[in-house]
C-alpha positions in Angstrom: -9.8 -50.4 -63.2 -7.6 -48.3 -61.0 -8.5 -44.6 -60.8 -5.9 -41.8 -61.0 -6.5 -38.3 -59.6 -4.9 -35.2 -61.0 -4.0 -32.3 -58.7 -2.8 -29.2 -60.7 -2.4 -25.5 -60.5 -4.6 -25.3 -63.5 -5.7 -28.2 -65.7 -5.4 -26.9 -69.3 -1.7 -27.5 -69.7 0.3 -29.8 -71.9 1.1 -32.6 -69.5 -2.5 -32.8 -68.2 -3.8 -32.7 -71.8 -1.6 -35.7 -72.8 -1.3 -38.0 -69.8 -4.9 -39.3 -69.7 -4.8 -40.8 -73.2 -1.2 -42.0 -72.8 -1.9 -43.8 -69.5 -5.1 -45.4 -70.9 -3.2 -46.7 -74.0 -0.2 -47.9 -72.0 -2.3 -49.9 -69.5 -5.0 -51.1 -71.9 -7.6 -49.2 -69.9 -6.5 -50.7 -66.6 -5.6 -47.3 -65.3 -7.5 -44.2 -66.1 -7.6 -40.6 -65.0 -11.0 -40.3 -63.3 -10.7 -37.2 -61.0 -9.1 -33.8 -61.2 -8.6 -30.7 -59.1 -7.3 -27.3 -60.3 -6.4 -24.5 -57.9 -7.2 -21.8 -60.4 -8.5 -21.6 -64.0 -6.0 -21.2 -66.8 -5.7 -17.5 -67.9 -4.9 -18.5 -71.5 -7.0 -21.6 -72.0 -10.0 -23.6 -70.9 -11.4 -23.2 -67.4 -11.1 -26.3 -65.2 -14.8 -27.2 -65.6 -14.7 -27.1 -69.4 -11.5 -29.0 -69.5 -12.9 -31.8 -67.3 -16.1 -31.9 -69.3 -14.2 -32.3 -72.6 -12.0 -35.0 -71.1 -14.8 -37.0 -69.4 -13.0 -36.5 -66.1 -14.9 -35.6 -62.8 -13.9 -32.2 -61.5 -13.7 -32.2 -57.7 -13.7 -29.2 -55.4 -10.7 -30.0 -53.2 -7.5 -31.9 -53.0 -9.0 -33.9 -50.1 -11.7 -35.3 -52.4 -9.2 -36.3 -55.1 -7.0 -38.1 -52.5 -10.0 -39.9 -51.0 -11.4 -41.2 -54.3 -8.3 -42.0 -56.2 -6.1 -45.1 -56.1 -3.1 -43.3 -57.5 -2.2 -39.6 -57.5 -0.4 -37.3 -59.9 0.6 -33.8 -58.8 1.1 -31.8 -62.0 1.8 -28.0 -62.2 4.9 -28.8 -64.3 5.9 -25.2 -64.9 4.9 -23.9 -61.5 6.9 -26.0 -59.0 6.4 -23.2 -56.4 3.0 -24.7 -55.8 4.1 -28.3 -55.3 4.4 -28.0 -51.6 0.8 -26.8 -51.3 -0.6 -29.3 -53.8 1.4 -32.3 -52.7 1.3 -32.3 -48.9 -2.0 -34.1 -48.5 -1.2 -36.7 -51.2 2.1 -37.4 -49.5 0.3 -38.2 -46.3 -2.1 -40.6 -48.0 0.0 -43.7 -48.4 -1.1 -43.8 -52.0 1.6 -43.9 -54.8 2.1 -40.3 -55.8 4.0 -38.9 -58.8 5.0 -35.3 -58.7 5.7 -33.8 -62.1 8.8 -32.0 -63.2 10.2 -29.7 -62.0 9.9 -31.5 -58.6 10.4 -28.5 -56.3 11.5 -24.9 -56.5 14.4 -25.4 -54.2 16.4 -28.0 -52.2 14.5 -27.3 -48.9 11.1 -28.1 -50.5 12.5 -31.2 -52.2 13.8 -32.6 -48.9 10.5 -31.7 -47.2 8.4 -33.6 -49.8 10.5 -36.7 -49.6 10.6 -36.5 -45.8 6.8 -36.2 -45.6 6.3 -39.1 -48.0 8.7 -41.3 -46.0 7.1 -40.4 -42.7 3.7 -41.5 -44.0 4.8 -44.5 -46.0 3.8 -42.9 -49.3 5.6 -44.1 -52.5 6.9 -41.0 -54.3 9.0 -40.1 -57.2 9.6 -37.5 -59.9 11.5 -37.4 -63.1 11.9 -35.6 -66.4 10.8 -37.8 -69.2 14.2 -37.3 -70.8 15.6 -39.7 -68.3 13.8 -42.4 -70.3 15.2 -41.6 -73.7 16.5 -44.9 -75.0 19.7 -43.3 -76.3 20.5 -41.9 -72.8 19.4 -45.0 -70.8 21.5 -47.2 -72.9 24.7 -45.3 -72.4 27.6 -46.8 -70.5 27.9 -45.1 -67.1 31.3 -46.4 -66.0 34.3 -44.2 -66.7 32.4 -41.1 -67.7 34.7 -38.1 -67.4 32.6 -35.3 -68.9 29.2 -34.6 -70.5 28.2 -31.8 -72.8 24.4 -31.4 -73.1 22.3 -29.2 -75.3 18.6 -28.6 -75.5 15.8 -26.0 -76.1 13.8 -23.8 -73.8 14.6 -21.6 -70.9 16.7 -22.5 -67.9 13.9 -21.9 -65.4 11.6 -24.6 -66.6 13.6 -26.6 -69.1 17.0 -27.1 -67.5 15.5 -30.2 -65.7 15.5 -32.0 -69.0 19.2 -31.6 -69.4 20.3 -32.0 -65.7 18.1 -35.1 -65.1 20.0 -37.3 -67.7 23.3 -36.0 -66.5 22.7 -37.0 -62.9 21.2 -40.3 -64.1 24.5 -41.0 -65.8 27.0 -39.4 -63.5 25.4 -39.8 -60.1 24.2 -37.4 -57.4 27.7 -36.2 -56.2 27.5 -32.7 -57.8 29.7 -30.3 -55.8 29.6 -26.9 -57.4 28.2 -24.9 -60.4 29.3 -22.0 -62.5 27.4 -19.9 -65.0 29.2 -19.7 -68.3 26.5 -18.6 -70.7 25.2 -15.3 -72.1 22.0 -13.3 -71.7 20.5 -15.1 -74.7 21.9 -18.6 -74.3 22.1 -20.0 -70.8 25.0 -22.3 -70.0 26.0 -24.0 -66.8 29.1 -25.9 -65.8 28.6 -28.5 -63.1 31.5 -29.9 -61.1 31.1 -33.5 -59.9 33.2 -35.5 -57.4 36.5 -36.8 -58.7 37.1 -33.8 -61.0 34.3 -34.9 -63.4 32.4 -32.1 -65.2 29.2 -31.6 -67.2 27.8 -28.6 -69.1 24.3 -27.7 -70.2 23.5 -25.3 -73.0 20.2 -23.8 -74.0 20.0 -23.1 -77.7 16.4 -22.0 -78.4 14.9 -24.6 -80.8 17.7 -27.2 -80.7 16.9 -30.8 -80.0 18.1 -32.6 -76.9 21.5 -34.3 -77.1 24.4 -35.4 -75.0 28.1 -35.8 -75.9 29.6 -38.2 -73.4 33.4 -38.3 -72.9 35.1 -41.2 -71.2 38.3 -41.6 -69.2 39.5 -43.9 -72.0 39.4 -41.1 -74.5 36.3 -42.4 -76.3 33.2 -40.3 -76.8 29.6 -40.8 -77.9 27.1 -38.3 -79.3 23.6 -39.3 -78.2 20.5 -37.6 -79.6 17.2 -38.1 -77.8 15.0 -39.2 -80.7 13.2 -42.2 -79.2 9.7 -42.1 -77.7 10.9 -41.1 -74.2 7.4 -40.0 -73.1 6.1 -43.4 -74.0 8.8 -45.1 -72.0 8.1 -42.7 -69.1 4.4 -43.5 -69.0 5.1 -47.2 -69.0 7.4 -46.8 -66.0 4.8 -44.5 -64.3 2.3 -47.3 -64.6 4.8 -49.8 -63.2 5.4 -47.4 -60.2 1.7 -47.2 -59.5 1.4 -51.0 -59.5 4.4 -51.8 -57.4 5.0 -48.6 -55.3 8.7 -48.9 -56.3 10.3 -45.8 -57.8 12.9 -46.0 -60.5 14.6 -42.8 -59.3 16.4 -42.4 -56.0 15.4 -39.4 -53.8 19.1 -38.5 -53.6 19.2 -38.0 -57.4 16.1 -35.8 -57.5 17.3 -33.7 -54.6 20.7 -33.3 -56.4 18.9 -32.2 -59.6 16.8 -29.6 -57.7 19.9 -28.4 -55.9 21.8 -27.9 -59.2 18.9 -25.9 -60.7 18.5 -23.7 -57.6 22.1 -22.9 -57.2 22.5 -22.5 -61.0 20.1 -19.6 -60.7 22.3 -18.1 -58.0 25.4 -18.6 -60.1 23.9 -16.5 -62.9 24.4 -13.5 -60.7 28.2 -14.1 -60.6 29.3 -15.5 -64.0 32.5 -17.5 -64.2 32.7 -18.0 -60.4 32.2 -21.3 -58.7 29.2 -21.6 -56.4 29.5 -24.5 -53.9 26.6 -26.8 -53.4 25.4 -27.9 -49.9 26.5 -31.4 -48.9 23.9 -32.2 -46.3 
């Protein structure tokens, strides 16, 4: 059995609560979450010691211990990416396959730093929103896409990743500029890609995730993410741990983080293009 170590800001959060059972089921018990570290206790849930006791996972006192004892590493803190640099630097120097949960980084600089550190130390690394693995999205034809209109729930700050990730997966990493086109209550962003292609994201509170994809041919497809995308993601995560081969290119992840970061800047000047850095 291969042992996985969790490294989190605090452990009682949705992803940490779900991943251990899903990983165990997906691998037939061949991979199990055995160790965990939390920087702080949850302010609105279980403290780390109680969480670990309930899960049958050994709580360790430092990131160093988790890295030393584990075969594979998962850096969580999905809604607090500002801690990913602190939490991930030791794992990324370990040479052990490491997954960093969404949202990968708070900004482009940190995203590049994490990938550069991993490359320097020969550490397999990747990150992704589970929405990339929706069968409806993954099966879409990529050639000839002219525009995408995306809709989904949640707030831009921690849920835009779930709309931007599939867009970049389908359209590529050549995003050039962004424009805020939403309202105070309903965030919306226009993304300009190379070749005059465009995509929009819209946050509509409790709506489900969907994409409308328009092609140069004039055809279009409405895709609703209704498949078990988390199940597909966990299976690919296990494959990544076994092989050390990431399904997502660093350039795509960096492009996604860049769009999110500059989208926040674009909110300050609605209906004006904000250019994205090219290098």
